[in-house]
N, C-alpha and C positions, 0 to 999 in steps of 0.2 A: 504493498500498499504505499501511496506516495501521490506528491504534487507534480505534475509536469508543468513546466513554463514551456509555452507556445508561441509561434507565430499565428495571427488568427485567420483563416482564410487559406489555410495550407492542409493537407492531406494529414488525417487523422493516424495516430499510431496505435497497433493493436493494445487494448488496454489501458487506452488512455484516459477513459471514462466521460464523465460530462465535462463541456468546456465554459469555462467562466469568463465572460468579456470584461475584462477590467480598463474599458474603453469611454471617454467622455461620450460618443455619438456613435450610434448605429452605421453599419456601414453603408455608404452612399449607394444608391439605386439598385438595393436589394429590398425583395419584401420582406417584410417580418416573418412573415411563414417560410420563407426560406435559409433563415440564417443558420441554422443547424444544418441542413441539407448541403449548403454550399462552405461547411467546414470552420463558418465565422465563430459564433457561440450557441449554446442550449439556455443560457441564464446569462441575463447582462446585470453586473455591478459596477456601476459608473461612481458608485462610492468610494472604491480602491482604483479609482483614476486621479491622475493630477487635475488640479482648478485648469480651467480654459486657459487663464494666464501663463501657469506653470507646461502647458501642452506648447504652448508659443515658443517660452523660454527655452525648454528643451529641443523644437526641432530647428531653433536660429544656434543653436551651441555648436561653436566650429572648433572648439579645444577640448582638452579634458578638464581645466580648468573650469569651463562655464558650464560645463557638463555638473561639474563636482558641486557647483553652485547651487543647480537645480537640484540635483539629488538631496542637497540637506534642506533646502524647503520643500521638497515632497516628504521627506522624511516628518518635517515639521506637522505637514497637514496632515499624515497618516498618524500622528501622535493623539490628535480628537480623539474623542470618546467613540464615536461610532465606527470612524475606520478602525481604532485600534481593539474594538472588539470584534468585529468583525475579520480581522487578522487572526485573533486569537482561537476563533472559533474553525478557522479554513486550519488552522496548525494544528487543533487535536483532532479535529475529520482526516489528516493528514495517515493518520494511526490506525484509521479505519476503514477509508473509502480511497479507488483511485479517482481522481479527477485532474483537471489543468486549468491554469487561471492564462489569459494571453493577452497581446495586442496586435494591432496590425504594425509596426515597427517592422523596418526589414532587420535592422542588427541591434540584437539584444543589448550591446554594452552602450549603447546610445539609446537605451528606451528604459520608460521606468519601470519595465519588468524586471531590469536588472538590480535596481533597487529593492522592487517588490519581493523579488526571490531571497534575498538577505533579509529584508524584515520576518518574512517566513521562518526563516531557518535560526534566525534570533529568536522566537519566539519557540524553538522546538518541533518545529515540522520537518516530516520528510519528504524532502525533495527530490525529485529524479534528475 
């Protein structure tokens, strides 16, 4: 049992379980009824997405230093009560179920899901 960190819209891996979309906005041009069938997500969790301003900051980050500033601000957002509680629930569930969390970004190292991976690990989650 573990959480997989994935890129939404890619082929699902065997045993991946349900996908949780940790994105601010649903995929453009895709009907809501087709999100799962097109490998985006089964459940939308925008509560674990960076705020709109931080999404813009992450997309504009050209250096490791700029991305680190984004990561620090995203961590602060995730320390609020609701996101923190949701992260704790996912970490606990990772010991009993298989599921995945993801975002659309091409490269995980420049995406909030890299920070999300660390936040989950810090809470004791099993991450594949």
